[in-house]
N, C-alpha and C positions, 0 to 999 in steps of 0.2 A: 506195620500192622497196628491197629488200635483195637483193644477189647474193652467195651462198655460192660459194667457188672452190677448186677443186683445181687446182694448177698444176704441170704438168711432172712428174707422178707416174710413176716408172719401174717397170715390170713386165715379167715374163718370160712369153712366152705361145707356145703352138703353133699359130700362125695363118699362113694362106698357101695359096697355090694352086700354088706352084712345088714341083718335087721336093725333098724332104728338108725344107722348111719345117715341115710338121705333125710330124716326128719330132724335129728339132733345136730348132726354135722360133727366137725371136729377142727382142730386147729392144724395148719400145714405150714411148712417152711419151703419157700421157693428161692431158688438161686438161679440166675440166668446170666450167661455170657454171650454177647454178640460181638464177632470180630468183622472188621472191615479194613480194606487197603487205605493207607494215608498218604499215598504217593501225591506230592504237589499241593496239599491242603495245608493252609496257613493257620486254621483253627482261630479265626477272628470272629465268627458268628456261629450261633447255634445251627444255623443250616449246614456247617461244615462237619457235623458230627451226627451221631445217633443219640437223640435225646433220651436220657435214663428215666425222664418223667414220663415220656411217651411209652417207653418199654414197660414201666410200672402200670400204666393205664391198661396195656394190653393185657398184662397178667391179672390185674385186679378185675377187669372185666369179664375175663374168661372163668376166673375162679368163682365168680358169682353165679354161673350156669350149673345147676345140678346135673352131675355126670358120675355114673358109676365108677368108671376106670380112670385112674390117673394119667395112664398112657394116652388116652383120648385127650385129655386136657393138654398135655405136653405136646402132642401132635399139632393140635389147633394152634396153640401160641407159636410154635415154630413155623407153621405155615403162614400165619399172619405176618411175622416178622419178615420172612422171605418175600412175601408180597409187598409188604409196606417199604421195605428197604432193599432195593434191588442192588445195592452196592455192598450188602453184607455177604461176606464169603463164608462164614460158618456161625452157627449158634449151638449152645448146649443148655439144657435146662434140668434141673433137679427139683422134684416135688417130694417132700417128706412128710409123711403123716407122723405127727408128734405123739399122739396117744393112740396106736392102732388097738382095735378091739380082738386082740389075741390073747387068750387065757395063758397066764403066768409068762408073758413075753414082757421083758422090761428093755426097752430100746426104741428105736424108730424104724419105720419101713417106708420105702419110696421107690421112685423110678427116676432115672436118668436117661435122657435122649439126646443124642447129638445129630446135628444136620448140617451137611455142606451144600452150599447153594451154588 
């Protein structure tokens, strides 16, 4: 099996349910793993794999759509990957809000979603 990984990609987005979040936005960190079977693949062409550039495009495009809940963003990204890459057998995504608007909270908050295709 092969896993293609995007690790700690930083993006800005207008996501959140608290006052001001959809207007000002915030910084997010996205990590994505997509696993597929590699039996009989020689890996001589880009078409032999799942392009991490294409995966980044899927993540970037979806993060540009204003959405209150990170769960919805994660679901949509995993749905698109499953649709675009039928040979993917599993995927996992974490979306972390780097500066959450929680009083006296010093850390990061986020969501992780896993999908088996």
